[in-house]
C-alpha positions as CSV (number, residue, x, y, z in Angstrom):
1,M,-57.6,39.5,1.5
2,A,-54.6,41.6,0.7
3,V,-52.7,41.3,-2.5
4,C,-49.0,41.4,-2.7
5,A,-47.6,43.5,-5.4
6,N,-45.0,41.0,-6.5
7,S,-46.1,38.2,-8.8
8,S,-43.4,35.8,-8.1
9,A,-43.1,33.8,-4.9
10,R,-39.3,33.8,-5.1
11,D,-39.3,37.5,-5.5
12,C,-41.9,38.2,-2.8
13,C,-41.7,41.3,-0.6
14,G,-39.5,41.4,2.4
15,I,-42.3,40.2,4.7
16,C,-42.3,37.0,2.7
17,A,-38.5,36.5,2.9
18,Y,-38.9,33.2,4.8
19,A,-41.1,31.8,2.0
20,R,-38.7,33.1,-0.6
21,Y,-35.8,31.2,0.9
22,M,-37.8,28.0,1.4
23,V,-38.7,27.6,-2.3
24,P,-36.7,24.7,-3.7
25,P,-34.2,25.8,-6.4
26,A,-35.9,23.5,-8.9
27,W,-39.1,25.5,-8.6
28,A,-37.4,28.9,-8.8
29,H,-38.6,29.6,-12.3
30,I,-42.3,29.0,-11.6
31,P,-44.3,32.2,-11.1
32,G,-46.3,32.5,-7.8
33,P,-50.0,33.1,-7.6
34,A,-51.3,36.6,-8.0
35,N,-53.3,36.5,-4.7
36,H,-51.3,36.3,-1.4
37,I,-52.8,35.6,2.0
38,Y,-52.8,38.5,4.4
39,I,-52.1,37.2,7.9
40,G,-53.1,39.6,10.7
41,G,-51.1,42.4,9.2
42,A,-47.9,40.8,10.4
43,A,-47.0,38.6,7.4
44,T,-47.9,38.2,3.8
45,I,-47.3,34.8,2.1
46,S,-48.5,33.2,-1.1
47,V,-50.4,29.9,-1.2
48,F,-47.7,28.7,-3.5
49,S,-45.0,29.5,-0.9
50,L,-46.8,27.6,1.8
51,I,-46.8,24.5,-0.5
52,S,-43.2,25.2,-1.2
53,I,-42.3,25.2,2.5
54,H,-44.1,22.0,3.1
55,Y,-42.5,20.3,0.1
56,Y,-39.0,21.6,0.9
57,N,-39.2,20.4,4.5
58,K,-40.3,17.0,3.4
59,Q,-37.3,16.9,1.0
60,Q,-34.9,17.9,3.7
61,Q,-36.2,15.2,5.9
62,K,-35.9,12.7,3.1
63,N,-32.3,13.9,2.2
64,M,-31.3,13.4,5.8
65,S,-32.6,9.9,5.8
66,E,-31.1,8.8,2.5
67,I,-27.7,8.8,1.0
68,T,-26.4,7.8,-2.4
69,L,-25.3,4.2,-3.0
70,G,-21.8,5.4,-3.7
71,R,-21.5,7.1,-0.4
72,Y,-23.1,4.1,1.4
73,L,-20.2,2.0,0.0
74,F,-17.5,4.3,1.3
75,E,-19.2,4.9,4.6
76,R,-19.2,1.1,5.1
77,L,-15.5,0.9,4.3
78,N,-14.7,3.7,6.7
79,Q,-16.6,1.9,9.5
80,L,-13.9,-0.8,9.1
81,K,-11.1,1.8,9.5
82,V,-10.3,1.9,5.8
83,G,-8.8,5.4,5.4
84,T,-7.3,5.2,1.9
85,I,-8.8,4.2,-1.4
86,F,-6.4,3.2,-4.2
87,G,-7.0,3.3,-7.9
88,V,-7.2,5.2,-11.2
89,P,-10.1,7.3,-12.4
90,G,-12.0,6.3,-15.5
91,D,-15.3,7.6,-17.0
92,F,-17.3,4.7,-15.6
93,N,-16.2,5.3,-12.0
94,L,-16.0,9.1,-11.9
95,S,-19.4,9.7,-10.2
96,L,-18.5,7.0,-7.7
97,L,-15.2,8.7,-6.9
98,D,-17.0,11.9,-6.0
99,K,-18.4,10.1,-3.0
100,V,-14.9,9.5,-1.5
101,Y,-14.7,13.1,-0.6
102,E,-18.0,13.1,1.2
103,V,-16.8,10.7,3.9
104,D,-14.8,12.1,6.8
105,G,-11.5,10.4,7.3
106,L,-11.3,8.9,3.8
107,R,-8.8,9.9,1.1
108,W,-8.3,9.0,-2.6
109,A,-4.6,8.0,-3.2
110,G,-4.6,8.5,-7.0
111,N,-2.2,5.9,-8.3
112,A,0.0,6.0,-11.4
113,N,-1.6,2.8,-12.9
114,E,-4.0,0.1,-11.9
115,L,-1.4,-2.6,-11.3
116,N,0.4,-0.5,-8.8
117,A,-2.9,0.4,-7.2
118,A,-3.7,-3.3,-6.7
119,Y,-0.2,-3.8,-5.2
120,A,-0.8,-0.8,-2.9
121,A,-4.1,-2.1,-1.7
122,D,-2.4,-5.4,-1.0
123,G,0.3,-3.7,1.1
124,Y,-2.3,-1.6,2.9
125,S,-4.3,-4.7,3.7
126,R,-1.3,-6.5,5.2
127,V,-1.0,-3.7,7.7
128,K,-4.7,-2.8,8.4
129,G,-6.7,-5.9,7.4
130,L,-8.5,-4.7,4.3
131,G,-7.4,-2.9,1.1
132,V,-9.6,-1.3,-1.6
133,V,-8.8,-0.6,-5.2
134,V,-11.1,1.2,-7.7
135,T,-10.7,0.7,-11.4
136,T,-12.8,1.3,-14.5
137,F,-14.5,-1.3,-16.7
138,G,-12.3,-3.4,-19.0
139,V,-9.0,-1.6,-19.5
140,G,-8.6,-0.6,-15.9
141,E,-9.7,-3.8,-14.2
142,L,-7.7,-6.1,-16.4
143,S,-4.5,-4.0,-15.6
144,A,-5.1,-4.7,-11.9
145,L,-5.6,-8.5,-12.2
146,N,-2.0,-9.5,-11.6
147,G,-2.2,-7.7,-8.3
148,V,-5.5,-9.2,-7.5
149,G,-4.2,-12.7,-8.3
150,G,-1.3,-12.2,-5.9
151,A,-3.7,-11.2,-3.1
152,Y,-5.8,-14.3,-3.8
153,A,-2.7,-16.6,-3.7
154,E,-1.3,-15.0,-0.5
155,H,-4.6,-14.7,1.4
156,V,-4.9,-10.9,1.5
157,G,-8.2,-9.2,2.0
158,L,-8.9,-6.8,-1.0
159,L,-12.1,-5.3,-2.4
160,H,-11.8,-4.6,-6.1
161,I,-14.5,-2.1,-7.1
162,V,-15.1,-1.7,-10.8
163,G,-17.1,1.1,-12.3
164,V,-19.1,-0.4,-15.1
165,P,-21.4,1.0,-17.9
166,S,-25.0,1.9,-16.9
167,I,-27.7,-0.7,-16.8
168,S,-29.4,0.8,-19.8
169,S,-26.2,0.7,-21.9
170,Q,-25.8,-3.0,-21.0
171,A,-29.4,-3.8,-21.8
172,K,-29.1,-2.2,-25.3
173,Q,-25.7,-4.0,-25.8
174,L,-24.2,-0.7,-27.0
175,L,-20.8,-0.9,-28.7
176,L,-19.1,1.1,-26.0
177,H,-15.4,1.9,-25.6
178,H,-13.5,-0.4,-23.2
179,T,-15.5,-3.3,-24.4
180,L,-14.5,-6.2,-26.7
181,G,-17.1,-5.0,-29.2
182,N,-19.4,-8.0,-28.8
183,G,-22.0,-6.6,-26.4
184,D,-20.8,-8.8,-23.6
185,F,-20.6,-6.7,-20.5
186,T,-19.9,-9.5,-18.0
187,V,-16.8,-11.0,-19.7
188,F,-14.3,-9.2,-17.5
189,H,-16.4,-10.0,-14.4
190,R,-16.2,-13.7,-15.3
191,M,-12.4,-13.4,-15.7
192,S,-12.2,-12.4,-12.0
193,N,-14.2,-15.4,-10.8
194,N,-11.3,-17.7,-10.3
195,I,-9.2,-15.2,-8.4
196,S,-12.0,-13.9,-6.1
197,Q,-13.6,-15.3,-2.9
198,T,-16.9,-14.1,-4.4
199,T,-18.0,-11.6,-7.0
200,S,-21.0,-9.3,-7.5
201,F,-22.3,-7.4,-10.6
202,I,-24.9,-5.2,-9.1
203,S,-28.0,-4.5,-11.2
204,D,-30.7,-3.7,-8.7
205,I,-30.7,-0.7,-6.3
206,S,-33.0,-2.4,-3.8
207,S,-30.6,-5.2,-3.1
208,A,-27.4,-3.2,-3.6
209,P,-26.7,-2.2,0.0
210,S,-26.9,-5.9,1.2
211,E,-24.7,-7.0,-1.7
212,I,-22.1,-4.4,-0.8
213,D,-22.2,-5.6,2.8
214,R,-21.8,-9.2,1.7
215,C,-18.8,-8.4,-0.5
216,I,-17.0,-6.4,2.2
217,R,-17.7,-9.2,4.8
218,E,-16.4,-11.9,2.4
219,A,-13.2,-9.9,1.7
220,Y,-12.5,-9.2,5.3
221,V,-13.4,-12.5,6.9
222,H,-11.9,-14.8,4.3
223,Q,-8.9,-12.5,3.5
224,R,-9.3,-12.9,-0.2
225,P,-10.1,-10.5,-3.0
226,V,-13.7,-9.8,-3.9
227,Y,-15.0,-8.3,-7.1
228,L,-17.7,-5.6,-6.9
229,G,-19.1,-4.2,-10.2
230,L,-21.1,-1.0,-9.8
231,P,-23.0,0.5,-12.8
232,A,-22.4,4.2,-13.3
233,N,-26.1,5.1,-13.1
234,L,-26.7,3.4,-9.7
235,V,-24.0,5.1,-7.6
236,D,-26.1,8.4,-7.5
237,L,-29.4,6.7,-6.5
238,N,-30.4,6.9,-2.9
239,V,-30.7,4.2,-0.3
240,P,-31.8,4.4,3.4
241,A,-29.0,5.9,5.5
242,S,-30.4,4.0,8.5
243,L,-28.8,0.9,7.0
244,L,-25.5,2.1,8.3
245,D,-26.6,1.8,11.9
246,T,-26.4,-1.9,11.7
247,K,-22.8,-2.9,11.5
248,I,-21.5,-5.6,9.1
249,D,-21.3,-8.9,10.9
250,L,-17.6,-9.9,10.7
251,S,-17.8,-12.9,13.0
252,L,-16.7,-16.2,11.8
253,K,-19.1,-19.1,11.3
254,P,-19.0,-21.2,14.5
255,N,-17.1,-24.5,14.3
256,D,-18.9,-27.7,14.3
257,A,-19.1,-28.5,18.0
258,D,-18.6,-32.3,17.8
259,A,-15.8,-32.1,15.3
260,Q,-14.0,-29.4,17.3
261,E,-14.3,-31.4,20.5
262,E,-12.7,-34.4,18.8
263,V,-9.9,-32.1,17.5
264,I,-9.2,-30.6,20.9
265,D,-9.3,-34.0,22.7
266,T,-6.9,-35.5,20.1
267,V,-4.5,-32.6,20.3
268,L,-4.4,-32.6,24.1
269,K,-3.7,-36.3,24.0
270,L,-0.8,-35.8,21.6
271,V,0.6,-32.9,23.6
272,G,0.5,-35.0,26.8
273,E,2.5,-37.7,25.1
274,A,5.0,-35.5,23.4
275,Q,8.6,-35.6,24.4
276,N,10.0,-33.2,21.8
277,P,7.2,-30.9,20.4
278,V,7.6,-27.8,18.3
279,I,5.3,-25.1,16.9
280,L,5.6,-24.0,13.3
281,V,3.9,-20.8,12.3
282,D,3.2,-19.8,8.7
283,A,1.6,-16.9,6.8
284,C,-2.1,-17.5,7.4
285,A,-1.6,-17.1,11.2
286,S,-1.1,-13.4,10.5
287,R,-3.5,-13.1,7.6
288,H,-6.4,-14.6,9.6
289,S,-5.7,-12.6,12.8
290,C,-4.3,-15.5,14.9
291,K,-1.1,-13.9,16.1
292,E,-2.4,-13.4,19.6
293,E,-3.6,-17.0,19.9
294,V,-0.2,-18.2,18.6
295,S,1.6,-16.0,21.2
296,Q,-0.5,-17.4,24.0
297,L,0.1,-21.0,22.7
298,V,3.8,-20.4,22.9
299,K,3.5,-18.9,26.4
300,K,1.2,-21.6,27.8
301,T,3.2,-24.6,26.4
302,N,6.7,-23.2,26.5
303,F,7.3,-25.2,23.2
304,P,10.1,-24.0,20.8
305,V,8.5,-22.0,18.0
306,F,9.7,-21.6,14.4
307,T,8.3,-19.8,11.4
308,T,8.5,-20.3,7.7
309,P,9.7,-17.5,5.3
310,M,6.1,-16.5,4.7
311,G,5.4,-16.6,8.4
312,K,8.1,-14.1,9.4
313,S,6.9,-11.5,11.9
314,S,4.0,-13.8,13.0
315,V,5.7,-14.3,16.3
316,N,8.0,-12.4,18.6
317,E,11.4,-13.2,17.1
318,L,13.2,-12.0,20.2
319,D,11.4,-14.5,22.4
320,P,13.9,-16.9,23.8
321,R,11.7,-19.8,22.6
322,F,12.0,-18.6,19.0
323,G,14.4,-20.9,17.1
324,G,14.5,-19.4,13.6
325,V,13.0,-20.0,10.1
326,Y,12.4,-23.5,8.8
327,V,12.7,-23.9,5.0
328,G,13.2,-27.6,4.7
329,S,16.6,-28.5,3.4
330,L,17.5,-24.8,3.0
331,S,17.3,-24.3,6.8
332,D,20.2,-23.6,9.0
333,P,21.4,-27.0,10.2
334,E,20.4,-26.4,13.8
335,V,16.9,-25.3,12.8
336,K,16.6,-28.3,10.4
337,E,17.5,-30.7,13.2
338,A,15.3,-29.1,15.8
339,V,12.1,-29.2,13.6
340,E,12.6,-32.5,11.8
341,S,13.5,-34.4,15.0
342,A,10.3,-33.3,16.8
343,D,7.8,-35.9,17.8
344,L,4.9,-33.5,17.5
345,V,4.5,-30.5,15.1
346,L,1.7,-28.0,15.8
347,S,1.5,-26.2,12.5
348,V,-0.5,-23.0,12.3
349,G,-1.6,-21.4,9.0
350,A,0.7,-23.4,6.7
351,M,1.1,-22.5,3.0
352,L,3.3,-25.2,1.5
353,S,4.6,-23.5,-1.6
354,D,8.0,-24.3,-3.2
355,F,9.9,-21.2,-2.0
356,N,8.3,-21.5,1.4
357,T,9.4,-25.1,1.9
358,G,12.8,-25.4,0.1
359,S,11.2,-26.9,-2.9
360,F,9.0,-29.2,-0.9
361,S,11.9,-30.6,1.2
362,Y,10.1,-30.8,4.5
363,S,11.3,-34.0,6.2
364,Y,9.4,-34.6,9.5
365,K,10.4,-37.8,11.2
366,T,7.0,-37.9,13.0
367,K,3.5,-38.6,11.7
368,N,2.1,-36.6,14.7
369,I,1.4,-33.4,12.7
370,V,-1.5,-31.1,13.6
371,E,-2.3,-28.5,10.9
372,F,-4.6,-25.6,11.9
373,H,-6.0,-23.8,8.9
374,S,-8.4,-21.0,8.2
375,D,-11.2,-23.3,7.3
376,Y,-10.2,-26.8,8.5
377,T,-8.0,-28.7,10.8
378,K,-5.9,-31.8,9.9
379,I,-4.5,-34.3,12.4
380,R,-2.2,-36.9,10.8
381,Q,-4.3,-38.0,7.9
382,A,-7.7,-37.1,9.3
383,T,-9.3,-33.8,8.0
384,F,-11.9,-31.9,10.0
385,P,-13.7,-29.5,7.6
386,G,-15.2,-26.5,9.2
387,V,-13.0,-26.5,12.3
388,Q,-11.2,-23.2,11.6
389,M,-8.1,-22.3,13.6
390,K,-9.0,-19.2,15.4
391,E,-11.8,-20.7,17.4
392,A,-10.1,-24.0,17.8
393,L,-6.9,-22.4,19.2
394,K,-9.0,-20.4,21.6
395,Q,-10.6,-23.5,22.9
396,L,-7.3,-25.3,23.1
397,L,-5.7,-22.5,25.1
398,G,-8.2,-23.0,27.9
399,K,-7.1,-26.6,28.4
400,I,-3.6,-27.1,27.2
401,E,-1.5,-26.0,30.2
402,S,-2.5,-29.0,32.3
403,H,-1.5,-31.4,29.6
404,V,2.0,-30.0,29.1
405,T,3.8,-32.3,31.5
406,H,7.0,-34.1,30.7
407,Y,8.5,-32.9,27.4
408,K,12.2,-32.4,27.3
409,E,13.3,-28.8,26.5
410,V,15.1,-28.3,23.2
411,A,17.8,-25.7,23.0
412,V,16.7,-23.4,20.2
413,P,19.4,-22.1,17.8
414,K,20.6,-18.6,18.4
415,F,21.1,-15.9,15.7
416,Q,24.8,-15.1,15.2
417,P,25.5,-11.8,13.4
418,V,28.3,-11.7,10.8
419,A,31.4,-9.9,11.9
420,D,32.3,-6.7,10.1
421,P,34.8,-7.0,7.3
422,K,37.5,-4.3,6.8
423,G,35.9,-0.9,6.4
424,D,36.9,-0.4,2.8
425,S,35.6,-3.9,1.8
426,A,32.8,-4.1,-0.8
427,I,29.3,-4.8,0.6
428,S,28.4,-8.5,0.4
429,Q,24.9,-10.0,0.7
430,E,25.9,-12.1,3.7
431,W,27.2,-9.1,5.7
432,L,24.5,-6.7,4.5
433,W,21.6,-8.6,6.0
434,S,23.3,-9.2,9.2
435,R,24.1,-5.5,9.5
436,V,20.6,-4.5,8.6
437,S,19.1,-6.6,11.3
438,S,20.8,-4.5,14.0
439,W,19.4,-1.3,12.5
440,F,15.7,-2.4,12.6
441,R,13.7,-1.3,15.6
442,E,10.4,-2.3,17.2
443,G,7.3,-1.6,15.1
444,D,9.1,-1.3,11.7
445,I,7.2,-2.4,8.6
446,I,9.9,-4.3,6.5
447,I,9.1,-5.0,2.8
448,T,11.4,-7.3,0.8
449,E,11.2,-7.9,-3.0
450,T,11.2,-11.3,-4.6
451,G,14.9,-12.3,-5.1
452,T,17.9,-11.5,-3.0
453,S,16.0,-9.4,-0.6
454,A,13.3,-11.9,0.3
455,F,15.9,-14.6,0.8
456,G,18.4,-12.4,2.6
457,I,15.9,-11.3,5.2
458,V,14.8,-14.9,6.1
459,Q,17.3,-15.7,8.9
460,L,17.3,-12.3,10.5
461,R,15.7,-11.6,13.9
462,F,13.0,-8.9,13.7
463,P,12.3,-6.7,16.7
464,D,8.9,-7.2,18.3
465,N,5.8,-5.9,16.7
466,C,7.4,-5.6,13.2
467,V,5.4,-6.4,10.1
468,G,7.2,-8.3,7.4
469,I,5.8,-8.0,3.8
470,S,7.0,-10.1,0.9
471,Q,5.3,-12.1,-1.9
472,V,7.0,-15.5,-1.5
473,L,4.2,-17.5,-3.2
474,W,3.0,-15.2,-6.0
475,G,6.5,-13.7,-6.6
476,S,5.5,-10.9,-9.0
477,I,8.6,-8.7,-9.3
478,G,7.9,-5.1,-8.7
479,F,5.1,-5.9,-6.2
480,T,6.9,-4.3,-3.3
481,V,7.1,-0.7,-4.7
482,G,3.3,-0.5,-4.9
483,A,3.0,-2.4,-1.6
484,T,5.3,0.1,0.1
485,L,3.0,2.9,-0.9
486,G,0.1,1.0,0.6
487,A,2.0,0.2,3.8
488,V,3.2,3.7,4.3
489,M,-0.3,5.2,3.8
490,A,-1.5,2.7,6.4
491,A,1.3,3.7,8.7
492,Q,0.4,7.3,8.4
493,E,-3.1,6.5,9.7
494,I,-1.9,4.3,12.5
495,D,1.3,6.0,13.7
496,P,3.1,8.6,11.6
497,K,6.3,7.8,13.5
498,K,6.3,4.2,12.3
499,R,9.1,3.4,9.8
500,V,8.4,1.7,6.5
501,I,11.5,0.2,4.9
502,L,11.7,-1.3,1.4
503,F,14.5,-3.5,-0.1
504,V,14.1,-3.8,-3.8
505,G,16.4,-4.9,-6.6
506,D,17.4,-2.5,-9.4
507,G,15.5,-4.7,-12.0
508,S,12.3,-5.1,-10.0
509,L,12.2,-1.3,-9.4
510,Q,12.0,-0.6,-13.1
511,L,8.6,-2.4,-13.3
512,T,6.7,-0.3,-10.9
513,V,8.8,2.8,-10.2
514,Q,6.0,5.2,-11.0
515,E,4.4,4.7,-7.6
516,I,7.3,6.5,-5.9
517,S,5.6,9.6,-7.5
518,T,2.5,8.9,-5.4
519,M,4.7,8.5,-2.3
520,C,6.0,12.0,-3.0
521,K,2.6,13.4,-3.6
522,W,1.4,12.3,-0.2
523,Q,4.7,13.4,1.4
524,T,5.3,10.0,2.9
525,T,8.7,9.1,4.5
526,P,9.7,5.5,3.6
527,Y,13.3,4.3,3.4
528,L,13.9,2.9,-0.2
529,F,16.9,0.7,-0.4
530,V,17.7,-0.1,-4.0
531,L,20.0,-3.2,-4.2
532,N,21.9,-2.5,-7.4
533,N,23.5,-5.8,-8.6
534,D,23.2,-5.0,-12.3
535,G,20.2,-6.9,-13.4
536,Y,18.1,-9.9,-12.6
537,T,20.4,-11.9,-10.2
538,I,17.8,-14.5,-9.2
539,E,17.1,-15.3,-12.8
540,R,20.8,-15.5,-13.5
541,L,21.2,-18.0,-10.7
542,I,18.4,-20.2,-12.1
543,H,19.3,-20.0,-15.8
544,G,21.2,-17.7,-18.2
545,E,24.0,-16.2,-16.1
546,T,25.4,-14.2,-19.0
547,A,22.2,-14.1,-21.2
548,S,21.3,-10.6,-22.3
549,Y,17.6,-11.2,-21.3
550,N,18.7,-11.0,-17.7
551,D,20.3,-7.6,-18.3
552,I,18.6,-4.2,-17.7
553,Q,19.3,-0.7,-18.8
554,P,21.1,1.0,-16.0
555,W,19.3,4.0,-14.5
556,N,20.5,7.0,-12.5
557,N,18.4,5.8,-9.6
558,L,19.3,8.7,-7.3
559,Q,17.7,11.1,-9.7
560,L,14.3,9.5,-9.3
561,L,13.1,11.4,-6.2
562,P,13.6,14.9,-7.8
563,V,12.2,13.7,-11.1
564,F,9.0,12.6,-9.2
565,G,8.7,16.0,-7.5
566,A,9.9,15.1,-4.0
567,K,10.2,18.3,-1.9
568,D,12.1,17.1,1.1
569,Y,14.3,14.0,0.4
570,E,17.7,12.4,0.8
571,T,19.6,10.2,-1.6
572,V,22.9,8.4,-1.1
573,R,24.9,5.7,-2.7
574,V,26.9,3.2,-0.6
575,S,29.6,0.8,-1.8
576,T,31.7,-0.1,1.2
577,V,31.2,-1.4,4.7
578,D,32.3,1.9,6.2
579,E,29.8,3.8,4.1
580,I,26.8,1.8,5.2
581,N,27.9,1.7,8.8
582,G,28.3,5.5,8.7
583,L,24.8,5.8,7.3
584,F,23.1,3.6,10.0
585,N,25.0,5.3,12.7
586,D,23.9,8.8,11.6
587,A,21.3,10.2,13.9
588,K,19.7,12.4,11.3
589,F,19.4,9.4,8.9
590,N,17.5,7.6,11.6
591,E,14.9,10.4,11.9
592,N,11.8,9.3,10.1
593,S,11.3,12.8,8.6
594,K,11.7,12.5,4.8
595,I,11.6,10.1,1.9
596,R,15.1,8.5,1.4
597,M,16.6,6.4,-1.3
598,V,19.8,4.5,-0.6
599,E,21.4,2.7,-3.6
600,V,23.5,-0.2,-2.3
601,M,26.1,-1.4,-4.8
602,L,26.5,-5.2,-4.9
603,P,28.4,-7.7,-7.0
604,R,26.4,-9.1,-9.9
605,M,26.3,-12.8,-8.8
606,D,26.5,-12.3,-5.1
607,A,23.4,-13.8,-3.3
608,P,22.3,-15.2,0.0
609,I,23.3,-18.9,0.3
610,S,19.7,-19.9,0.7
611,L,18.8,-18.3,-2.7
612,V,21.8,-20.0,-4.4
613,K,20.5,-23.4,-3.2
614,Q,16.9,-22.6,-4.0
615,A,17.9,-21.5,-7.6
616,E,19.6,-24.9,-8.0
617,M,16.5,-26.7,-6.9
618,S,14.2,-24.6,-9.1
619,S,16.5,-25.1,-12.1
620,K,16.2,-28.9,-11.7
621,I,12.4,-28.8,-11.3
622,N,12.1,-26.6,-14.4
623,S,14.1,-29.1,-16.5
624,S,12.6,-32.3,-15.1
625,N,10.2,-34.4,-17.3
């Protein structure tokens, strides 16, 4: 047996180079045996190195078959076409965030604060179906809860991932930073219970992958937020990579067959008897992926179709059967008459909130009302739990045409644009929204802030395939700035040519303005219309017209883009009809090539007529005993 002169396996002679390179780094400091095996004069290799090769190959095979729990989470999200993760780093989520960069096609947005990150995840979800926000334990997650609450109220799928202290720290009840100082590590988790579809506070690596899958499924299928707490020490532990081969089951629970049959039979009977039916489409038709079923329902029945404010963009608003937006007593007279005189109302995805119904002023003359919801169906006063609308509508579509026989066609109201005032006239709310409608184009994502924007947009006609985003139920001012970031990041992933257009008041802008910085960081190209009416107009209309609490400190808004580091941008202020017409007619302005901010100067108390009426109703409700 020959003896190699070198005494270290990792420093073996050139003939043993293969063995040298195969020694695991963790063993590099261990001396090799003095005696090496001589193999036929062709190779010399230590016994230790042979063991090293075997061990390293086993480790390589193991590494290929396992991935960290953190990477598993992000691979799962990427399988559902999630391309952007929103949030703010904190010491309990830093190791988790490392894993974002290990997944092809995934990026970390990096938000200015957690509230904006939650808003951004909401906006992203409304475009792509699921949004994700990552925060740190305590201080981070609580900052996000307003945004999470809004997503819950408005049926938006959102996964809230919280990096929490290690399991050992929790077991020892250490007095860690970001805690309340009482050793209770689940208190913030419990705070999220009532605004989450489900929650999970993972403590066991063996069940962690299945819990992650369950949380993602619940958020996606039910379109509600889900809370997922991940201890800092677990995210680097390995789980079988093969688990990724089985896709998450996103199918809906089948409807109860007998109950669904009764629903379909009853609806078909009502349709066959109807003389004057209408279809009314609300927010949950979009949220729960029923837009195609609604479109087919309109085509197969030829019934007039209307939406609510929250249901805008749920149907093709250029369809000749589209009659407008029904808001109870705030509706245009023709819309109000058409809907309320119907003898059958097929309602899809209703959310009967105050601002969505004209302060609960729906006034149907018929009792023949069918409500299709995400988890039940209601016909007149009878409720059918477990008969969700997507499957029920699909079944209905296969049978309904033969039952549509003798209803009388109702002339649907037509949208009438407002004529241009004189060119040097000040811009009014009434004219502005009419003019804006002719500037929109197919596929736009249109985002309107709570207040004059959300009400001004209601009676417009959107081109086909537009997405309308507003927060009519939750109504958190400032929401739309963060939501615009989410929507524009989603648009980048779907089609970079798609336009994202924000209308936000000067007051609301001041709450969440930092997220424009993130838009600049990612070189996004939204249109940011800032409606400057010198403060909180919607609040002035409800109460305190001249009260100082409805005032804001004026900003030099057009300086914001350079302050936030925008490299290629355009800013402009418009005060007259001619100025805004010139802008919309400018070919370069219509190129979706850079971030733009347009400050629109408006009279302080000017507001869409529907908002004026709604403010009067809200004021009465607020003062009633």
